[in-house]
C-alpha positions as CSV (number, residue, x, y, z in Angstrom):
1,M,0.0,0.0,0.0
2,E,1.3,3.4,-1.0
3,L,0.2,7.0,-0.8
4,S,-0.9,8.6,-4.1
5,K,0.4,12.0,-5.2
6,E,-2.9,13.6,-4.2
7,E,-2.7,11.9,-0.8
8,Y,0.8,13.4,-0.3
9,K,-0.8,16.8,-0.9
10,Q,-3.8,16.0,1.4
11,Y,-1.6,14.9,4.3
12,S,1.5,17.1,3.7
13,R,1.3,18.7,7.2
14,H,1.3,15.3,8.8
15,I,4.1,14.0,6.7
16,L,6.3,17.0,7.7
17,L,6.1,15.9,11.3
18,D,9.1,13.8,12.2
19,T,7.0,11.7,14.6
20,I,4.5,10.8,11.9
21,G,6.1,11.2,8.4
22,E,5.2,9.0,5.5
23,A,5.4,5.8,7.6
24,G,2.9,7.1,10.1
25,Q,0.6,8.3,7.4
26,L,0.7,4.8,5.8
27,K,-0.3,3.4,9.2
28,L,-3.3,5.7,9.3
29,K,-4.2,4.7,5.7
30,K,-4.1,1.0,6.6
31,A,-6.1,1.4,9.9
32,R,-9.7,0.3,10.4
33,V,-11.6,2.3,13.1
34,L,-15.2,1.8,14.2
35,V,-17.0,4.9,15.6
36,I,-20.1,4.1,17.7
37,G,-22.5,7.0,17.4
38,A,-22.6,9.9,14.9
39,G,-23.9,12.4,17.4
40,G,-22.3,15.0,19.7
41,L,-19.1,13.1,20.2
42,G,-19.2,11.1,17.0
43,C,-19.2,14.3,14.8
44,P,-15.8,15.6,15.8
45,I,-14.4,12.1,16.1
46,L,-15.4,11.3,12.5
47,Q,-14.3,14.7,11.2
48,Y,-10.8,14.5,12.5
49,L,-10.3,10.8,11.8
50,T,-11.4,11.5,8.2
51,A,-9.2,14.5,7.9
52,A,-6.3,12.6,9.4
53,G,-6.5,9.9,6.7
54,V,-7.7,6.8,8.6
55,G,-8.2,4.5,5.7
56,T,-11.4,2.7,6.7
57,I,-13.9,4.2,9.1
58,G,-17.0,2.4,10.3
59,I,-20.0,4.3,11.5
60,I,-22.8,2.7,13.5
61,D,-25.9,4.8,14.4
62,H,-29.6,4.1,14.0
63,D,-30.8,7.6,15.0
64,R,-32.2,10.4,12.8
65,I,-31.2,14.1,12.9
66,D,-33.4,16.3,15.0
67,Q,-33.3,20.1,15.1
68,S,-32.1,20.0,18.7
69,N,-28.9,18.2,17.5
70,L,-27.7,21.1,15.5
71,Q,-26.4,23.1,18.6
72,R,-23.5,20.6,18.9
73,Q,-23.6,18.1,16.0
74,V,-21.8,20.3,13.5
75,L,-21.7,17.8,10.7
76,Y,-25.4,18.5,10.0
77,T,-27.6,21.3,8.8
78,M,-31.3,22.3,8.8
79,E,-31.7,20.5,5.5
80,D,-30.6,17.2,7.1
81,I,-33.4,17.1,9.7
82,G,-35.1,13.7,9.6
83,E,-32.3,12.0,7.8
84,Y,-30.2,9.2,9.2
85,K,-27.1,10.5,11.0
86,A,-24.8,7.7,9.7
87,L,-25.7,8.2,6.1
88,T,-25.6,12.0,6.2
89,A,-22.2,11.9,8.0
90,Q,-20.8,9.6,5.3
91,R,-22.0,12.1,2.5
92,R,-20.5,15.1,4.3
93,L,-17.2,13.4,5.2
94,A,-16.6,12.0,1.7
95,K,-16.5,15.7,0.6
96,L,-13.8,16.4,3.2
97,N,-11.6,13.5,2.1
98,P,-12.4,11.3,-0.9
99,Y,-9.6,8.8,-0.1
100,I,-11.5,7.3,2.8
101,N,-13.5,4.1,2.7
102,F,-16.6,4.4,4.9
103,E,-18.6,1.4,6.1
104,V,-22.0,2.6,7.3
105,H,-24.2,0.5,9.6
106,V,-27.6,2.1,10.1
107,A,-28.4,0.0,13.1
108,Q,-28.3,0.0,16.9
109,L,-25.3,-1.7,18.6
110,S,-26.5,-4.8,20.4
111,R,-25.3,-8.0,21.8
112,L,-26.4,-9.7,18.6
113,N,-24.1,-7.7,16.3
114,A,-21.3,-6.3,18.5
115,L,-18.8,-9.1,18.4
116,E,-19.0,-9.7,14.7
117,L,-18.8,-6.0,14.0
118,F,-15.8,-5.4,16.3
119,E,-13.8,-8.2,14.8
120,K,-13.6,-6.2,11.5
121,Y,-11.8,-3.2,13.1
122,D,-8.5,-2.4,14.8
123,I,-9.8,0.2,17.2
124,I,-13.2,1.0,18.7
125,V,-14.3,4.5,19.6
126,D,-17.2,5.0,21.9
127,G,-19.3,8.1,21.1
128,S,-22.5,6.7,22.7
129,D,-24.6,8.6,25.3
130,N,-25.9,5.8,27.6
131,F,-24.5,3.4,30.1
132,E,-25.9,0.2,28.6
133,T,-24.1,0.9,25.3
134,R,-20.9,1.7,27.2
135,Y,-20.9,-1.5,29.1
136,L,-21.8,-3.5,26.0
137,T,-19.0,-1.8,24.0
138,N,-16.5,-2.5,26.8
139,D,-17.4,-6.1,27.0
140,A,-17.3,-6.7,23.3
141,A,-14.0,-4.9,23.0
142,V,-12.5,-7.0,25.7
143,L,-13.8,-10.3,24.2
144,T,-12.5,-9.3,20.7
145,G,-9.2,-7.9,22.0
146,K,-9.7,-4.4,20.6
147,P,-8.5,-1.1,22.1
148,L,-11.4,1.1,23.2
149,V,-11.2,4.9,23.1
150,Y,-13.8,6.2,25.6
151,G,-15.4,9.6,25.9
152,A,-18.4,11.0,27.9
153,I,-20.0,14.4,28.5
154,F,-22.2,15.8,31.2
155,K,-23.4,19.5,31.1
156,F,-20.0,21.3,31.3
157,E,-17.7,18.4,32.0
158,G,-16.2,15.6,29.9
159,Q,-14.0,12.5,30.3
160,V,-11.6,10.7,28.0
161,S,-9.7,7.4,28.5
162,V,-8.3,4.4,26.6
163,F,-9.3,0.9,27.7
164,N,-8.0,-2.6,26.8
165,Y,-4.8,-1.4,25.1
166,Q,-1.7,-3.5,25.5
167,G,-3.1,-5.1,28.6
168,S,-4.4,-2.0,30.2
169,A,-7.5,-1.7,32.4
170,S,-11.1,-1.8,31.0
171,Y,-14.2,0.4,31.6
172,R,-15.3,-2.1,34.2
173,C,-12.1,-1.5,36.2
174,L,-13.0,2.2,36.4
175,Y,-16.8,1.8,36.7
176,P,-17.5,-1.7,38.1
177,T,-21.2,-0.9,38.6
178,P,-23.5,1.4,36.6
179,P,-25.1,4.4,38.3
180,N,-28.8,4.7,39.2
181,P,-30.4,5.5,35.8
182,E,-32.6,8.1,37.5
183,E,-29.5,9.9,38.7
184,S,-27.7,9.9,35.4
185,P,-30.0,11.8,32.9
186,N,-28.8,12.4,29.3
187,C,-28.3,15.7,27.5
188,S,-31.9,15.7,26.2
189,E,-33.1,16.0,29.8
190,I,-30.4,18.3,31.4
191,G,-28.7,19.9,28.5
192,V,-25.1,20.2,27.4
193,L,-22.8,23.1,26.4
194,G,-22.5,22.9,22.6
195,V,-18.7,23.1,22.3
196,L,-18.1,20.4,25.0
197,P,-18.6,17.3,22.7
198,G,-16.4,19.1,20.1
199,I,-13.5,19.3,22.7
200,I,-14.0,15.7,24.1
201,G,-14.5,14.1,20.7
202,S,-11.3,15.8,19.4
203,L,-9.4,14.4,22.3
204,Q,-10.7,11.0,21.5
205,A,-9.6,11.3,17.9
206,N,-6.2,12.4,19.1
207,E,-5.9,9.1,21.1
208,V,-6.9,7.1,18.1
209,I,-4.2,8.7,16.0
210,K,-1.6,8.2,18.7
211,I,-2.4,4.5,19.0
212,I,-2.3,4.0,15.2
213,C,1.0,5.9,14.7
214,G,2.6,4.6,18.0
215,I,3.4,8.1,19.3
216,G,3.0,9.9,22.5
217,R,1.6,8.6,25.8
218,V,-1.7,6.9,25.4
219,L,-4.4,7.6,28.1
220,T,-4.3,4.0,29.5
221,N,-5.1,3.5,33.2
222,T,-5.8,7.3,33.3
223,L,-9.0,9.2,33.2
224,L,-8.7,12.7,31.8
225,M,-11.4,15.0,33.2
226,Y,-12.1,18.3,31.7
227,D,-14.2,21.2,33.1
228,V,-14.9,23.7,30.3
229,L,-16.8,26.1,32.5
230,N,-13.7,26.8,34.6
231,Q,-11.1,25.6,32.1
232,R,-9.7,23.0,34.5
233,Q,-8.5,19.6,33.8
234,F,-7.0,16.8,35.9
235,Q,-6.1,13.2,35.6
236,L,-7.3,10.3,37.7
237,K,-5.1,7.1,37.8
238,Y,-6.9,3.7,38.1
239,Q,-5.7,0.1,37.9
240,K,-6.7,-3.1,36.2
241,T,-8.7,-5.3,38.6
242,A,-9.3,-9.0,38.6
243,E,-13.0,-8.5,39.3
244,A,-13.5,-6.9,35.9
245,V,-12.9,-10.1,33.9
246,V,-15.4,-10.5,31.0
247,T,-16.2,-14.0,29.7
248,E,-19.3,-13.4,27.7
249,L,-21.8,-10.7,26.8
250,L,-24.7,-10.2,29.1
251,D,-28.2,-11.1,28.0
252,D,-29.7,-7.7,28.8
253,Y,-27.5,-4.6,29.4
254,R,-30.6,-2.5,30.2
255,V,-31.4,-4.8,33.2
256,F,-27.7,-4.7,34.2
257,C,-27.8,-0.9,34.2
258,G,-31.0,-0.9,36.3
259,I,-33.2,0.5,33.6
260,P,-36.8,-0.6,34.2
261,T,-38.1,-2.8,31.4
262,S,-41.5,-4.0,30.5
263,K,-42.0,-7.4,29.1
264,E,-45.4,-6.6,27.6
265,E,-45.5,-3.0,26.8
266,Q,-48.9,-1.8,25.6
267,Q,-48.6,0.8,22.8
268,I,-51.0,3.2,21.1
269,S,-50.5,5.2,18.0
270,W,-51.5,8.8,17.5
271,G,-54.0,7.8,14.9
272,E,-55.7,5.5,17.5
273,L,-55.6,8.2,20.2
274,E,-56.4,11.4,18.4
275,G,-60.1,10.8,18.0
276,R,-60.7,9.7,21.6
277,L,-58.5,11.7,23.9
278,E,-61.4,12.0,26.4
279,S,-61.2,8.3,27.1
280,F,-57.6,8.6,28.4
281,Q,-55.6,10.6,30.9
282,L,-52.2,11.8,29.5
283,L,-48.8,12.0,31.1
284,D,-46.0,14.1,29.6
285,V,-42.6,13.0,30.9
286,R,-40.4,15.4,28.9
287,A,-38.6,18.4,30.3
288,L,-40.5,21.6,31.0
289,W,-39.0,23.5,28.0
290,E,-40.1,20.7,25.7
291,R,-43.6,20.8,27.0
292,D,-43.8,24.6,26.7
293,Q,-43.0,24.3,23.0
294,F,-45.8,21.8,22.2
295,N,-47.9,19.3,24.1
296,I,-51.2,17.5,23.9
297,G,-52.2,18.2,27.4
298,G,-52.4,16.0,30.5
299,L,-50.2,15.9,33.6
300,H,-46.6,16.9,33.4
301,I,-44.1,14.9,35.5
302,P,-40.5,14.7,34.1
303,L,-39.1,11.2,34.0
304,A,-36.5,12.0,36.6
305,A,-39.2,13.0,39.1
306,L,-41.6,10.2,38.4
307,R,-40.6,8.0,41.3
308,S,-41.2,10.8,43.8
309,E,-44.4,12.2,42.2
310,H,-46.2,9.2,40.8
311,Q,-48.9,9.6,43.4
312,K,-50.3,12.6,41.4
313,I,-51.5,10.2,38.7
314,P,-55.2,9.2,39.2
315,S,-56.2,5.6,38.5
316,D,-59.7,6.1,37.2
317,Q,-58.8,6.1,33.5
318,P,-56.3,4.4,31.2
319,L,-53.1,6.3,31.0
320,V,-51.1,7.3,27.9
321,V,-47.5,8.3,28.5
322,Y,-45.7,10.4,26.0
323,C,-42.3,12.1,25.3
324,K,-40.5,13.3,22.2
325,S,-40.1,10.0,20.4
326,G,-41.2,7.2,22.7
327,G,-37.9,6.3,24.6
328,R,-38.4,8.1,27.8
329,S,-42.1,7.2,27.9
330,S,-41.2,3.5,27.6
331,N,-38.9,3.9,30.6
332,A,-41.7,5.7,32.5
333,M,-44.1,2.9,31.7
334,A,-41.8,0.4,33.3
335,V,-41.4,2.6,36.4
336,L,-45.2,2.9,36.7
337,Q,-45.7,-0.8,36.3
338,E,-43.4,-1.3,39.2
339,L,-44.8,1.4,41.5
340,R,-48.5,1.6,40.3
341,P,-49.4,-1.9,39.0
342,E,-53.1,-1.0,39.2
343,L,-52.7,1.5,36.3
344,E,-53.6,0.6,32.7
345,V,-50.7,2.2,30.9
346,Y,-50.0,2.8,27.2
347,N,-46.9,4.2,25.4
348,L,-47.6,6.7,22.6
349,I,-45.7,5.3,19.7
350,G,-43.3,7.9,18.3
351,G,-44.2,10.5,20.8
352,M,-44.6,14.1,19.8
353,D,-42.6,13.4,16.7
354,A,-45.5,11.3,15.5
355,V,-48.1,13.9,16.5
356,Q,-46.3,16.6,14.6
357,A,-45.5,14.5,11.5
């Protein structure tokens, strides 16, 4: 494998670096990297790995672009709303660097596809936004022997580390047990500073390039924590532990992470509900700002407050729970089935997205 004349032009500033040079650029061209998620973290990760010349980049994401994404997911524009992130990212990135091979997977990472997918790549980069995916990603990376570049964001703070590289510790060594899901809301519930994922994702891309080229000190057994509000950063050292051994994937990572699940979730479409709203009571579990923008009435109890405020819900009518797209309302249903088994509860399929479609 060689660099073409056009690639020499494309990567000239890399090649001038004595720690990368032509040999390092060829390593980048030969590398295969899988990026999980094309959202807040995924956008800068993908942009800089593409610009750097990583030869094959896999993208796995099943989500579509929403207007609220545009505040931080800078690969996308207003014209892309409603399109799949993975496919849109591929189209945009191909314009940045035509010498990259993109392998797009419009799918959700699961225990059914993770191992087979990870086997095809040299390095895994975690740009996900939930704990069940992070633990699944870690376990699959350990079982396939792949280095895992980790990043996470929370409001004004971010984290970066590298797991399972040259015998280093894994995600489970740092976080042996998941947090209470009701105490770890995602950015759709609590918000995030728009530039933060750009910073953390860029740091993740940097670790990938260092691993491929064999330069610098990789963030193994070290958690870099960054506070953008006060421009402070510090490093936490951690060690590999015997208790973190992974022998197989779990059957259900949502259960492991303490996320309530419902075996038999009752659902209702907007078409079924619209003509007979008077027959149901409604529960909106979105944030207040979302409700203020548009709602179909009923009680308002944000998902994070449901355990403490569920008594406000009367039991004299069937209950329809709704959110933006159906995810939070599904979690709310499971909480209510645990705390209020006497209720007849339905999840509004597609949430407000379906109502406004």
